N, C-alpha and C positions, 0 to 999 in steps of 0.2 A: 253274345249273351250278356256280356258286361255292359255294353252300350245300351241294350234293351232294358236291363235292370235299373240303370241310372237315368233312363229317359233321354239318351243321347242318340244322335243320328250318325255320327262319324266313327266308323269302325277303325279307320286309319289313325284318327286322333287318339283313340283308346290304345291302339297298338303302340304308338309312339310313347305314350305315358307308361304303359306296362314295360316297354323296353328300357326306358330311363330308370324306372324303379328297380328293375332287375340289375342294371349296370351299377346301381348304388348299393346293391346287396340287400335291399329292403324286401324283396320277394324273389321267389324262384319259380320258374315255369317248367313244367315237365310235359313234353309232347309225346303222345301215344296214338298211333293209328289216325292221324289227321286231327286229333283233338288235343287239348292241353288242359292241365290243371295248374292252379296257382296256389302257392303256399306263402303266406305272409310271414316274414322273418321279424324277430324282435329287433327294434332299432337300438336297443340298449342292452348289449350282452353283459355289461358289468353291473346289472341291477343287484341290489342286496335286499334281504328280506324286510328291512325297515322302510323300504320305499325309496331309498337313496341310490346314488350311482357311485361306484367305486372308481377313484382316480388314482393312478399310480404316480410315483415321484419321477421327475425327470432324471434320467440316467446320465449324469454329467460329473466331470471332475470338480472338486471343490477344495477350497483352502481351509475351511473350518471343519471341526469335528462335528459329525452329525449327531443331533439329539436323538434320543430313543423314539420320540414321536415321529421323527422323520423316516423311520423304518416301516411304519404302519401306513397302509393306503389311506387316502383322504376320502371320506364319504360325504357327498354333497346332495342336496335335493336335486331331483332330476331337472326341474325348470331352469336351474342356473346355466345348464349347458345350451339352452336355446336350440338352435338347429344343429349344433355340433354333436358328435358322438364321443363317448367316453374314450374310445380307442385313439382319438386324435388330440386329446387334452392330457397334459401332465401338470403336476404341481411342482413348484420351485420355491424354495425358501430364499427370500431376499436377504443378502448378507451385508448390505451397507445402506447408507442413506443418500446415495447419489441421485435418486429420483424422488427425494422428499418433496420438492416443489411440485411434482406431479401427483402428490398424495400417496406415494408408495414408500413405506418406511421399512427399516431394518426389522427382520423376523416376520414380515407379512408373508403370506403364501400367495404367490402369483400363479394364476392359471394360464398355461402356455399352450397355444395351438401349434402342433408339430407342423412346421413348414420351413422350407429352405430358402425360398425366394421372397424378398421383402423390398419395400420402397423406402426412400429417404424419409427420416423423421419417425419411422415406426419403432416402437419399443420392442426389443428382441432379447432373447437369451442367446448368448454366444460364448463359445469356448475360445479363449485367447491363448495362443502359443501351446495349445494342447494341455494346459495345466490348470486353468481356473475358468469358472463360468461366471458371467456377469449379466445383469439385467441393465440395459442402457438403450438410448436412442441411437438408431443406425443411420449413418451417412457415408456415402462414397465421396472420397476426396482424391480425384485422379485415380491412381492405381492402388490407393490405400483405402482402408475402411476405418472410419472414426466412430467410436462408441462413446456418446456424450452423456453427461449427467443432465438433469432437468434444467439446469441454469443456462444451457446453450452458449455459454461464454467459455473462454479458456479457463479451465478448471483442472485441479489436480486429479479429479476423478475421471477425466476424459482419457480415453485409450485410443491411440492411433497406431495401426500396424498394417503391413502389406496384406493384401487380400488373402494370400495363401496361408496366413497365420491366424485367420479368424474363421471359425465354423459356426454358421447360424443354425441353431437348434429349433427355434420356433418364435412365434409372435405372441406378445403379451395380450391377453384378452380382458382380464379383470384380476382382482385380488381379494383375499379375505384376511382379516386381522384376528389372530388368536387372542382370546381374553387372557390378560396377564394380571 
Protein backbone atom coordinates (compact mmCIF):
# COMPACT_ATOMS: atom_id res chain seq x y z
CA UNK A 1 0.00 0.00 0.00
CA UNK A 2 2.85 2.42 0.81
CA UNK A 3 4.54 1.72 -2.54
CA UNK A 4 1.24 2.24 -4.37
CA UNK A 5 0.56 5.57 -2.57
CA UNK A 6 3.97 6.91 -3.57
CA UNK A 7 3.87 5.52 -7.09
CA UNK A 8 6.73 3.08 -6.46
CA UNK A 9 7.05 -0.45 -7.81
CA UNK A 10 9.46 -2.06 -5.35
CA UNK A 11 7.80 -3.40 -2.21
CA UNK A 12 11.14 -4.79 -1.04
CA UNK A 13 12.72 -1.33 -1.25
CA UNK A 14 9.92 0.16 0.81
CA UNK A 15 10.32 -2.69 3.31
CA UNK A 16 14.03 -1.92 3.71
CA UNK A 17 13.34 1.80 4.19
CA UNK A 18 10.63 1.10 6.78
CA UNK A 19 12.95 -1.33 8.61
CA UNK A 20 15.75 1.26 8.69
CA UNK A 21 13.44 4.01 9.97
CA UNK A 22 12.14 1.58 12.59
CA UNK A 23 15.70 0.74 13.73
CA UNK A 24 16.40 4.47 14.15
CA UNK A 25 13.31 4.85 16.33
CA UNK A 26 11.61 7.22 13.88
CA UNK A 27 8.60 4.97 13.45
CA UNK A 28 7.02 1.90 15.00
CA UNK A 29 5.34 -0.92 13.14
CA UNK A 30 2.61 -3.05 14.69
CA UNK A 31 1.73 -6.34 13.03
CA UNK A 32 -1.78 -7.79 13.48
CA UNK A 33 -3.30 -10.71 11.50
CA UNK A 34 -0.90 -10.42 8.56
CA UNK A 35 -1.33 -6.62 8.32
CA UNK A 36 0.63 -3.87 9.95
CA UNK A 37 0.18 -0.24 10.91
CA UNK A 38 2.89 2.38 11.13
CA UNK A 39 3.11 5.15 13.68
CA UNK A 40 5.54 8.00 13.02
CA UNK A 41 7.52 9.03 16.09
CA UNK A 42 8.63 12.57 16.79
CA UNK A 43 12.28 12.91 15.83
CA UNK A 44 12.78 15.52 18.53
CA UNK A 45 11.55 14.42 21.93
CA UNK A 46 13.18 17.43 23.58
CA UNK A 47 11.00 20.03 21.81
CA UNK A 48 9.85 23.00 23.86
CA UNK A 49 6.77 25.15 23.33
CA UNK A 50 8.81 28.03 21.87
CA UNK A 51 9.77 25.83 18.90
CA UNK A 52 13.28 25.20 20.14
CA UNK A 53 15.06 22.06 21.25
CA UNK A 54 16.23 21.44 24.80
CA UNK A 55 19.93 20.51 25.13
CA UNK A 56 21.25 19.19 28.45
CA UNK A 57 24.70 20.03 29.82
CA UNK A 58 27.47 17.46 29.55
CA UNK A 59 27.74 15.57 32.84
CA UNK A 60 31.46 15.78 33.48
CA UNK A 61 33.85 16.76 36.27
CA UNK A 62 35.10 20.33 36.09
CA UNK A 63 37.68 22.42 37.89
CA UNK A 64 35.64 25.63 37.89
CA UNK A 65 32.57 26.61 39.86
CA UNK A 66 29.52 26.32 37.68
CA UNK A 67 27.59 29.47 36.94
CA UNK A 68 23.86 29.52 37.67
CA UNK A 69 23.12 29.62 33.93
CA UNK A 70 24.99 26.32 33.56
CA UNK A 71 22.33 24.61 35.67
CA UNK A 72 19.57 25.44 33.16
CA UNK A 73 19.23 23.47 29.89
CA UNK A 74 20.19 25.27 26.68
CA UNK A 75 17.35 25.91 24.24
CA UNK A 76 18.38 26.09 20.58
CA UNK A 77 16.50 26.46 17.31
CA UNK A 78 15.79 23.00 15.91
CA UNK A 79 17.66 23.62 12.63
CA UNK A 80 20.99 23.93 14.48
CA UNK A 81 20.99 20.18 15.16
CA UNK A 82 20.85 19.25 11.48
CA UNK A 83 20.52 15.47 11.25
CA UNK A 84 21.41 14.94 14.93
CA UNK A 85 18.90 14.31 17.71
CA UNK A 86 18.87 16.31 20.92
CA UNK A 87 19.50 13.10 22.90
CA UNK A 88 22.95 12.78 21.28
CA UNK A 89 24.04 16.41 21.79
CA UNK A 90 25.25 18.03 25.02
CA UNK A 91 26.38 21.55 25.89
CA UNK A 92 29.84 22.12 27.37
CA UNK A 93 31.21 25.40 28.71
CA UNK A 94 34.72 26.01 27.38
CA UNK A 95 36.94 26.80 30.37
CA UNK A 96 40.12 28.05 28.68
CA UNK A 97 41.54 29.60 25.49
CA UNK A 98 43.53 26.55 24.35
CA UNK A 99 41.55 26.38 21.07
CA UNK A 100 41.42 30.14 20.45
CA UNK A 101 43.27 29.73 17.12
CA UNK A 102 40.37 27.47 16.05
CA UNK A 103 37.88 30.22 16.93
CA UNK A 104 36.78 28.64 20.23
CA UNK A 105 37.17 30.98 23.21
CA UNK A 106 36.78 30.74 26.95
CA UNK A 107 33.11 30.72 28.09
CA UNK A 108 31.83 29.67 24.65
CA UNK A 109 29.24 26.90 24.75
CA UNK A 110 30.45 23.97 22.69
CA UNK A 111 27.88 21.54 21.32
CA UNK A 112 29.21 18.01 21.73
CA UNK A 113 28.00 14.86 19.95
CA UNK A 114 28.15 11.96 22.40
CA UNK A 115 30.61 9.50 20.88
CA UNK A 116 33.48 7.42 22.30
CA UNK A 117 35.50 6.63 19.17
CA UNK A 118 37.34 9.42 17.33
CA UNK A 119 40.07 10.00 14.77
CA UNK A 120 43.33 11.89 15.14
CA UNK A 121 42.91 15.65 14.80
CA UNK A 122 39.27 15.62 15.94
CA UNK A 123 38.28 18.16 18.60
CA UNK A 124 36.89 16.23 21.56
CA UNK A 125 35.78 16.64 25.14
CA UNK A 126 37.75 14.30 27.37
CA UNK A 127 38.04 13.59 31.07
CA UNK A 128 41.69 13.45 32.12
CA UNK A 129 42.73 11.51 35.24
CA UNK A 130 39.05 11.38 36.27
CA UNK A 131 39.18 14.92 37.63
CA UNK A 132 38.88 17.52 34.87
CA UNK A 133 37.24 17.82 31.46
CA UNK A 134 38.98 19.49 28.53
CA UNK A 135 38.12 20.50 24.98
CA UNK A 136 41.18 19.71 22.83
CA UNK A 137 42.38 18.11 19.58
CA UNK A 138 42.81 14.36 19.96
CA UNK A 139 45.96 12.49 18.83
CA UNK A 140 47.26 8.99 19.57
CA UNK A 141 50.99 8.90 20.22
CA UNK A 142 52.03 5.27 20.70
CA UNK A 143 50.16 4.01 23.75
CA UNK A 144 49.48 7.57 24.94
CA UNK A 145 46.80 10.06 24.05
CA UNK A 146 47.75 13.66 23.49
CA UNK A 147 45.15 16.38 23.78
CA UNK A 148 46.54 19.42 21.96
CA UNK A 149 45.67 23.07 21.83
CA UNK A 150 44.97 24.66 18.46
CA UNK A 151 48.57 25.75 17.94
CA UNK A 152 49.61 22.07 17.34
CA UNK A 153 53.12 22.75 18.64
CA UNK A 154 54.59 21.98 22.04
CA UNK A 155 52.43 24.11 24.24
CA UNK A 156 51.77 24.27 27.96
CA UNK A 157 48.08 23.64 27.18
CA UNK A 158 48.85 20.23 25.61
CA UNK A 159 48.06 17.21 27.78
CA UNK A 160 49.68 13.80 27.29
CA UNK A 161 48.56 10.78 29.33
CA UNK A 162 48.41 7.00 29.01
CA UNK A 163 45.23 5.94 27.19
CA UNK A 164 43.65 4.50 30.35
CA UNK A 165 43.83 7.94 32.00
CA UNK A 166 41.72 9.62 29.28
CA UNK A 167 38.00 9.07 28.70
CA UNK A 168 36.51 10.51 25.50
CA UNK A 169 33.01 11.91 26.08
CA UNK A 170 32.21 13.24 22.65
CA UNK A 171 33.10 15.14 19.51
CA UNK A 172 32.89 18.91 19.08
CA UNK A 173 30.29 19.91 16.46
CA UNK A 174 29.95 23.69 16.80
CA UNK A 175 29.79 26.40 19.41
CA UNK A 176 27.76 29.41 20.38
CA UNK A 177 29.04 32.51 22.13
CA UNK A 178 26.92 34.06 24.87
CA UNK A 179 26.49 37.83 24.66
CA UNK A 180 28.55 39.51 27.36
